ZASEDREN-997811 format. One record per residue: residue in three letters; chain; x, y, z of N, C-alpha, C, O, CB in turn. Coordinates in nm, 2 decimals, m for minus. Each point is the difference from the previous one (the first is absolute). Glycine has a CB too. Example, Ala and Ser with C-alpha at 12.3 -4.5 7.8 and 13.67 -1.06 7.14 Angstrom:
REM ZASEDREN-997811
{r 'ala'; 'A'; {1.32; m0.57; 0.78}; {m0.09; 0.12; 0.00}; {0.09; 0.12; 0.00}; {0.10; 0.00; 0.07}; {m0.29; m0.12; 0.05}}
{r 'ser'; 'A'; {0.15; 0.23; m0.19}; {0.09; 0.11; 0.00}; {m0.08; 0.11; 0.08}; {0.05; 0.11; 0.01}; {0.07; m0.17; m0.23}}
//
This chain:
REM ZASEDREN-997811
{r 'met'; 'A'; {3.36; m8.01; 3.69}; {m0.03; m0.16; 0.02}; {0.08; m0.05; 0.10}; {0.11; 0.06; 0.03}; {m0.17; m0.10; m0.26}}
{r 'ser'; 'A'; {0.03; m0.08; 0.28}; {0.08; m0.07; 0.10}; {0.13; m0.07; m0.07}; {m0.01; m0.02; m0.12}; {m0.20; m0.03; 0.27}}
{r 'pro'; 'A'; {0.32; 0.03; m0.09}; {0.10; m0.08; m0.05}; {m0.02; m0.12; m0.06}; {0.05; m0.04; m0.10}; {0.06; 0.13; 0.25}}
{r 'met'; 'A'; {m0.20; m0.16; m0.10}; {m0.05; m0.14; m0.06}; {m0.06; 0.00; m0.13}; {0.04; m0.07; m0.09}; {m0.10; 0.01; 0.31}}
{r 'ile'; 'A'; {m0.04; 0.18; m0.23}; {m0.07; 0.02; m0.13}; {0.11; 0.04; m0.10}; {0.00; m0.06; m0.11}; {m0.23; 0.13; 0.23}}
{r 'leu'; 'A'; {0.32; 0.02; m0.09}; {0.10; 0.04; m0.09}; {0.09; m0.11; m0.06}; {0.04; 0.02; m0.11}; {m0.06; 0.18; 0.24}}
{r 'lys'; 'A'; {0.04; m0.30; m0.06}; {0.09; m0.11; m0.06}; {m0.10; m0.09; m0.09}; {0.05; m0.08; m0.07}; {0.13; 0.07; 0.28}}
{r 'arg'; 'A'; {m0.29; 0.03; m0.22}; {m0.08; m0.09; m0.09}; {0.03; 0.02; m0.15}; {0.04; 0.11; m0.03}; {m0.23; m0.11; 0.20}}
{r 'lys'; 'A'; {0.18; m0.08; m0.24}; {0.04; m0.01; m0.15}; {m0.13; m0.03; m0.09}; {m0.05; m0.12; 0.00}; {0.31; 0.04; 0.07}}
{r 'pro'; 'A'; {m0.30; 0.18; m0.14}; {m0.12; m0.05; m0.10}; {0.07; m0.06; m0.11}; {0.12; 0.02; m0.03}; {m0.29; 0.17; 0.07}}
{r 'asp'; 'A'; {0.08; m0.26; m0.09}; {0.04; m0.09; m0.14}; {m0.13; 0.00; m0.09}; {m0.11; 0.05; 0.04}; {0.28; m0.23; 0.09}}
{r 'his'; 'A'; {m0.14; 0.14; m0.24}; {m0.11; m0.01; m0.10}; {m0.09; m0.13; 0.04}; {0.05; m0.11; 0.04}; {0.09; 0.25; m0.24}}
{r 'ser'; 'A'; {m0.26; m0.12; 0.17}; {m0.10; m0.12; 0.05}; {m0.07; m0.06; m0.11}; {m0.05; m0.11; 0.01}; {0.01; 0.22; 0.20}}
{r 'val'; 'A'; {0.05; m0.03; m0.33}; {m0.07; m0.07; m0.14}; {0.06; 0.03; m0.09}; {0.10; 0.08; m0.01}; {m0.29; m0.07; 0.06}}
{r 'gln'; 'A'; {0.15; m0.08; m0.16}; {0.07; 0.03; m0.14}; {m0.05; 0.13; m0.04}; {m0.11; 0.04; 0.02}; {0.12; m0.27; m0.11}}
{r 'phe'; 'A'; {0.09; 0.30; 0.03}; {m0.03; 0.15; m0.04}; {0.09; 0.03; m0.12}; {0.10; m0.07; m0.03}; {m0.15; 0.15; 0.27}}
{r 'leu'; 'A'; {0.02; 0.03; m0.30}; {0.08; 0.05; m0.10}; {m0.01; 0.15; 0.04}; {m0.10; 0.06; 0.04}; {0.06; m0.24; m0.23}}
{r 'phe'; 'A'; {0.18; 0.24; 0.19}; {0.03; 0.13; 0.03}; {0.05; 0.07; m0.12}; {0.10; m0.05; m0.05}; {m0.07; m0.01; 0.28}}
{r 'lys'; 'A'; {m0.07; 0.17; m0.28}; {0.06; 0.08; m0.10}; {0.02; 0.14; 0.05}; {m0.09; 0.07; 0.06}; {m0.02; m0.22; m0.24}}
{r 'glu'; 'A'; {0.24; 0.18; 0.16}; {0.05; 0.13; 0.06}; {0.01; 0.12; m0.08}; {0.04; m0.03; m0.12}; {0.08; m0.11; 0.25}}
{r 'ser'; 'A'; {m0.13; 0.25; m0.10}; {0.02; 0.12; m0.09}; {0.04; 0.11; 0.09}; {0.00; m0.01; 0.13}; {m0.16; m0.05; m0.30}}
{r 'lys'; 'A'; {0.20; 0.17; 0.11}; {0.06; 0.11; 0.09}; {m0.10; 0.08; 0.09}; {0.03; 0.05; 0.10}; {0.14; m0.03; m0.28}}
{r 'arg'; 'A'; {m0.29; m0.03; 0.13}; {m0.11; 0.07; 0.08}; {m0.09; m0.07; 0.07}; {m0.06; 0.04; 0.10}; {0.07; 0.11; m0.26}}
{r 'ser'; 'A'; {m0.04; m0.29; 0.11}; {m0.10; m0.09; 0.06}; {0.04; m0.14; m0.05}; {0.08; m0.01; m0.08}; {m0.27; 0.18; 0.09}}
{r 'gly'; 'A'; {0.12; m0.28; 0.05}; {0.02; m0.11; m0.04}; {m0.13; m0.10; 0.03}; {m0.10; 0.04; 0.06}; {0.36; 0.02; m0.03}}
{r 'val'; 'A'; {m0.25; m0.16; m0.08}; {m0.14; m0.08; 0.00}; {0.04; m0.14; 0.07}; {0.10; m0.06; m0.03}; {m0.20; 0.16; m0.21}}
{r 'leu'; 'A'; {0.02; m0.13; 0.34}; {0.02; m0.12; 0.07}; {m0.11; m0.09; m0.05}; {m0.11; 0.06; 0.00}; {0.22; 0.05; 0.20}}
{r 'ile'; 'A'; {m0.11; m0.24; m0.24}; {m0.11; m0.08; m0.03}; {0.02; m0.12; 0.08}; {0.10; m0.07; 0.00}; {m0.14; 0.16; m0.22}}
{r 'asn'; 'A'; {m0.09; m0.12; 0.28}; {m0.01; m0.13; 0.08}; {m0.05; m0.09; m0.10}; {m0.12; 0.01; m0.05}; {0.07; 0.09; 0.28}}
{r 'leu'; 'A'; {0.12; m0.20; m0.28}; {m0.02; m0.10; m0.08}; {m0.12; m0.11; 0.04}; {m0.08; m0.06; m0.07}; {0.33; 0.09; 0.01}}
{r 'glu'; 'A'; {m0.25; m0.04; 0.19}; {m0.12; m0.09; 0.05}; {m0.12; 0.05; 0.00}; {m0.09; m0.08; m0.01}; {0.23; m0.01; 0.14}}
{r 'lys'; 'A'; {m0.16; 0.23; m0.10}; {m0.14; 0.06; 0.01}; {m0.02; 0.09; m0.13}; {m0.11; 0.06; m0.01}; {0.13; m0.05; 0.29}}
{r 'tyr'; 'A'; {0.06; 0.00; m0.36}; {m0.01; 0.06; m0.13}; {m0.03; 0.16; 0.02}; {m0.07; 0.07; m0.08}; {m0.01; m0.32; m0.02}}
{r 'ser'; 'A'; {0.15; 0.31; 0.21}; {m0.03; 0.13; 0.04}; {0.15; 0.07; m0.01}; {0.10; m0.07; 0.01}; {m0.32; 0.01; 0.14}}
{r 'tyr'; 'A'; {0.20; 0.19; m0.17}; {0.13; 0.08; m0.02}; {m0.01; 0.13; 0.08}; {m0.11; 0.04; 0.03}; {0.14; m0.14; m0.25}}
{r 'phe'; 'A'; {0.07; 0.16; 0.25}; {0.01; 0.12; 0.06}; {0.11; 0.09; m0.06}; {0.11; m0.05; m0.05}; {m0.19; m0.07; 0.26}}
{r 'ile'; 'A'; {0.05; 0.24; m0.22}; {0.11; 0.10; m0.05}; {0.08; 0.06; 0.13}; {m0.06; 0.05; 0.09}; {m0.08; 0.02; m0.30}}
{r 'leu'; 'A'; {0.26; m0.09; 0.20}; {0.09; 0.05; 0.13}; {0.06; 0.14; m0.03}; {0.05; 0.01; m0.11}; {0.01; m0.26; 0.17}}
{r 'asn'; 'A'; {m0.06; 0.34; 0.02}; {0.07; 0.14; m0.01}; {0.15; m0.05; 0.02}; {0.03; m0.12; 0.02}; {m0.23; 0.29; 0.08}}
{r 'asn'; 'A'; {0.28; m0.08; m0.11}; {0.15; m0.01; 0.01}; {0.05; m0.05; 0.13}; {0.09; m0.08; 0.00}; {m0.08; 0.26; m0.15}}
{r 'ser'; 'A'; {m0.08; m0.12; 0.27}; {0.04; m0.04; 0.13}; {m0.05; m0.15; 0.03}; {0.06; m0.08; 0.08}; {m0.06; 0.33; m0.01}}
{r 'ala'; 'A'; {m0.12; m0.28; m0.14}; {m0.04; m0.16; 0.03}; {0.09; m0.08; m0.07}; {0.02; m0.11; 0.04}; {m0.26; 0.15; m0.01}}
{r 'gln'; 'A'; {0.30; 0.01; m0.15}; {0.09; m0.10; m0.07}; {0.11; m0.01; 0.06}; {0.06; m0.11; m0.01}; {m0.15; 0.15; m0.18}}
{r 'thr'; 'A'; {0.15; 0.06; 0.27}; {0.12; m0.01; 0.09}; {m0.02; m0.11; 0.09}; {0.08; m0.10; 0.02}; {m0.04; 0.34; m0.04}}
{r 'val'; 'A'; {m0.15; m0.22; 0.09}; {m0.03; m0.11; 0.11}; {0.01; m0.14; m0.06}; {0.08; m0.09; 0.04}; {m0.24; 0.23; 0.08}}
{r 'trp'; 'A'; {0.07; m0.15; m0.23}; {m0.02; m0.14; m0.07}; {0.14; m0.06; m0.03}; {0.03; m0.12; 0.02}; {m0.26; 0.19; m0.13}}
{r 'lys'; 'A'; {0.32; 0.01; 0.06}; {0.12; m0.04; m0.05}; {0.09; m0.06; 0.11}; {0.09; m0.08; m0.04}; {m0.11; 0.25; m0.12}}
{r 'gln'; 'A'; {m0.01; m0.15; 0.28}; {0.08; m0.02; 0.10}; {m0.06; m0.13; 0.08}; {0.06; m0.06; 0.10}; {0.02; 0.32; m0.09}}
{r 'ile'; 'A'; {m0.21; m0.31; m0.05}; {m0.05; m0.12; 0.06}; {0.05; m0.12; m0.07}; {m0.04; m0.03; m0.12}; {m0.15; 0.15; 0.20}}
{r 'asn'; 'A'; {0.27; m0.19; m0.01}; {0.07; m0.12; m0.04}; {0.02; m0.13; 0.09}; {0.07; m0.10; m0.02}; {0.03; 0.26; m0.13}}
{r 'gly'; 'A'; {m0.17; m0.13; 0.28}; {0.02; m0.10; 0.09}; {0.14; 0.01; 0.08}; {0.02; m0.08; 0.09}; {m0.17; m0.04; m0.24}}
{r 'lys'; 'A'; {0.23; 0.22; 0.12}; {0.14; 0.02; 0.07}; {0.01; 0.12; 0.06}; {0.07; 0.02; 0.10}; {0.04; m0.15; m0.25}}
{r 'asn'; 'A'; {m0.18; 0.23; 0.09}; {0.00; 0.14; 0.08}; {m0.09; 0.01; 0.10}; {m0.12; m0.03; m0.03}; {0.19; 0.14; m0.16}}
{r 'ser'; 'A'; {m0.04; m0.08; 0.30}; {m0.08; 0.05; 0.11}; {m0.09; 0.10; 0.00}; {0.04; 0.09; m0.07}; {0.12; m0.17; 0.16}}
{r 'leu'; 'A'; {m0.24; 0.10; m0.04}; {m0.10; 0.13; 0.00}; {0.09; 0.12; 0.03}; {m0.02; 0.11; m0.06}; {m0.20; m0.24; 0.14}}
{r 'tyr'; 'A'; {0.32; 0.11; 0.02}; {0.09; 0.11; 0.04}; {0.10; 0.05; m0.12}; {0.02; 0.11; m0.03}; {m0.04; m0.21; 0.27}}
{r 'asn'; 'A'; {0.06; m0.01; m0.30}; {0.10; 0.03; m0.12}; {m0.09; 0.08; m0.13}; {0.05; 0.08; m0.07}; {0.11; m0.32; 0.14}}
{r 'ile'; 'A'; {m0.26; 0.20; m0.09}; {m0.10; 0.04; m0.10}; {m0.03; 0.15; 0.04}; {0.00; 0.09; m0.09}; {m0.11; m0.34; 0.04}}
{r 'thr'; 'A'; {0.08; 0.29; 0.17}; {m0.03; 0.12; 0.05}; {0.11; 0.08; m0.02}; {m0.02; 0.11; m0.05}; {m0.14; m0.20; 0.19}}
{r 'lys'; 'A'; {0.28; 0.05; m0.09}; {0.10; 0.10; m0.01}; {0.05; 0.03; m0.15}; {0.04; 0.11; m0.03}; {0.03; m0.18; 0.26}}
{r 'lys'; 'A'; {m0.08; m0.02; m0.31}; {0.03; 0.02; m0.15}; {m0.12; 0.09; m0.05}; {0.03; 0.09; m0.08}; {0.11; m0.33; 0.05}}
{r 'phe'; 'A'; {m0.26; 0.23; 0.05}; {m0.09; 0.09; m0.04}; {0.01; 0.14; 0.07}; {m0.04; 0.09; m0.07}; {m0.09; m0.29; 0.02}}
{r 'ala'; 'A'; {0.16; 0.21; 0.17}; {0.01; 0.14; 0.05}; {0.13; 0.06; m0.08}; {0.00; 0.11; m0.05}; {m0.13; m0.16; 0.30}}
{r 'arg'; 'A'; {0.23; m0.02; m0.25}; {0.13; 0.07; m0.07}; {m0.04; 0.04; m0.14}; {0.03; 0.12; m0.04}; {0.14; m0.27; 0.18}}
{r 'lys'; 'A'; {m0.24; 0.06; m0.22}; {m0.03; 0.04; m0.13}; {m0.08; 0.12; m0.03}; {0.01; 0.07; m0.10}; {0.01; m0.30; 0.08}}
{r 'tyr'; 'A'; {m0.12; 0.26; 0.13}; {m0.08; 0.11; m0.02}; {0.02; 0.10; 0.11}; {m0.10; 0.08; 0.03}; {m0.05; m0.22; m0.15}}
{r 'gly'; 'A'; {0.26; 0.15; 0.18}; {0.04; 0.11; 0.09}; {m0.08; 0.02; 0.14}; {m0.01; 0.10; 0.06}; {0.08; 0.01; m0.27}}
{r 'leu'; 'A'; {m0.13; m0.24; 0.25}; {m0.10; 0.01; 0.11}; {0.08; m0.07; 0.13}; {0.09; m0.08; 0.00}; {m0.32; 0.08; m0.18}}
{r 'thr'; 'A'; {0.18; 0.06; 0.29}; {0.03; m0.07; 0.13}; {m0.02; m0.14; 0.01}; {m0.11; m0.03; m0.06}; {0.06; 0.22; 0.15}}
{r 'val'; 'A'; {0.10; m0.28; m0.03}; {m0.04; m0.15; 0.00}; {m0.13; m0.02; 0.04}; {m0.07; m0.08; m0.05}; {0.28; 0.01; 0.11}}
{r 'lys'; 'A'; {m0.26; 0.18; 0.05}; {m0.14; m0.02; 0.07}; {m0.09; 0.02; m0.12}; {m0.09; m0.09; m0.01}; {0.15; 0.17; 0.25}}
{r 'arg'; 'A'; {m0.04; 0.04; m0.32}; {m0.10; 0.01; m0.12}; {0.01; m0.10; m0.10}; {m0.09; m0.05; m0.06}; {0.10; 0.29; 0.09}}
{r 'gly'; 'A'; {0.11; m0.28; m0.06}; {0.00; m0.10; m0.09}; {m0.08; m0.14; 0.03}; {m0.07; m0.06; m0.08}; {0.28; 0.16; 0.02}}
{r 'glu'; 'A'; {m0.18; m0.14; 0.19}; {m0.07; m0.10; 0.06}; {m0.16; m0.01; m0.02}; {m0.06; m0.10; m0.03}; {0.26; 0.12; 0.18}}
{r 'arg'; 'A'; {m0.26; 0.10; m0.12}; {m0.14; 0.03; m0.03}; {m0.04; m0.04; m0.16}; {m0.10; m0.07; m0.02}; {0.11; 0.27; 0.22}}
{r 'asp'; 'A'; {0.05; m0.15; m0.29}; {0.00; m0.01; m0.13}; {0.02; m0.13; m0.04}; {m0.08; m0.06; m0.07}; {0.15; 0.27; 0.05}}
{r 'val'; 'A'; {0.04; m0.27; 0.07}; {0.02; m0.15; m0.05}; {m0.11; m0.09; 0.07}; {m0.04; m0.11; m0.05}; {0.31; 0.15; 0.03}}
{r 'arg'; 'A'; {m0.30; m0.01; 0.13}; {m0.12; m0.09; 0.07}; {m0.12; 0.02; m0.08}; {m0.07; m0.10; m0.02}; {0.16; 0.13; 0.27}}
{r 'lys'; 'A'; {m0.13; 0.08; m0.30}; {m0.13; m0.01; m0.09}; {0.02; m0.08; m0.12}; {m0.10; m0.07; m0.04}; {0.05; 0.29; 0.12}}
{r 'cys'; 'A'; {0.17; m0.20; m0.15}; {0.02; m0.09; m0.12}; {m0.02; m0.14; 0.05}; {m0.08; m0.08; m0.06}; {0.24; 0.25; m0.06}}
{r 'leu'; 'A'; {m0.09; m0.21; 0.22}; {0.00; m0.15; 0.03}; {m0.14; m0.05; 0.04}; {m0.04; m0.12; m0.02}; {0.27; 0.15; 0.10}}
{r 'glu'; 'A'; {m0.30; 0.07; m0.01}; {m0.15; m0.05; 0.02}; {m0.07; m0.03; m0.11}; {m0.08; m0.10; m0.01}; {0.08; 0.24; 0.18}}
{r 'phe'; 'A'; {0.03; m0.04; m0.27}; {m0.09; m0.01; m0.13}; {0.07; m0.14; m0.08}; {m0.08; m0.07; m0.07}; {0.02; 0.36; 0.04}}
{r 'phe'; 'A'; {0.16; m0.30; 0.03}; {0.05; m0.13; m0.07}; {m0.06; m0.12; 0.08}; {m0.06; m0.09; m0.06}; {0.29; 0.20; m0.03}}
{r 'lys'; 'A'; {m0.21; m0.11; 0.22}; {m0.06; m0.12; 0.08}; {m0.15; m0.01; m0.02}; {m0.05; m0.11; m0.03}; {0.24; 0.13; 0.21}}
{r 'lys'; 'A'; {m0.27; 0.08; m0.17}; {m0.13; 0.00; m0.02}; {m0.05; m0.07; m0.13}; {m0.09; m0.08; 0.00}; {0.10; 0.29; 0.12}}
{r 'asn'; 'A'; {0.06; m0.18; m0.22}; {m0.01; m0.03; m0.14}; {0.07; m0.14; m0.04}; {0.00; m0.04; m0.11}; {m0.02; 0.29; 0.06}}
{r 'gly'; 'A'; {0.07; m0.31; 0.15}; {0.06; m0.14; m0.02}; {0.12; m0.02; m0.05}; {0.04; m0.12; m0.02}; {m0.24; 0.08; m0.01}}
{r 'phe'; 'A'; {0.27; 0.16; m0.01}; {0.14; 0.00; m0.05}; {0.11; m0.04; 0.09}; {0.10; m0.05; m0.05}; {m0.18; 0.22; m0.07}}
{r 'ile'; 'A'; {0.08; m0.15; 0.26}; {0.11; m0.03; 0.08}; {m0.05; m0.08; 0.12}; {m0.11; 0.00; 0.04}; {0.24; 0.20; m0.13}}
{r 'lys'; 'A'; {m0.03; m0.27; 0.15}; {m0.01; m0.07; 0.13}; {0.12; 0.04; 0.09}; {0.10; 0.05; m0.06}; {m0.24; m0.26; m0.05}}
{r 'phe'; 'A'; {0.14; 0.19; 0.24}; {0.10; 0.03; 0.06}; {0.07; m0.12; 0.07}; {m0.07; m0.09; 0.05}; {m0.04; 0.31; m0.03}}
{r 'leu'; 'A'; {0.24; m0.23; m0.02}; {0.09; m0.11; 0.03}; {0.04; 0.02; 0.14}; {0.08; m0.08; 0.05}; {0.00; 0.05; m0.29}}
//
């Protein structure tokens, strides 16, 4: 990713409920009445989204937690963020 993109900060864009567990979690969009079951890695990304953490910081934390290179972590984080954005859960500041 380019340096400009890595500085972007995702934030929540809808009212939601998030219930976390050790193996999976549930993310509910209260505006569309839809829900998604998140695996552990998607939960890790979701919990970092707060409008303050940059994509770079989220990727670094993700890669460290799962023992990945930053480049590999970036690919996985990008897929999660694309899913969240496509389903209306996040926006970028």
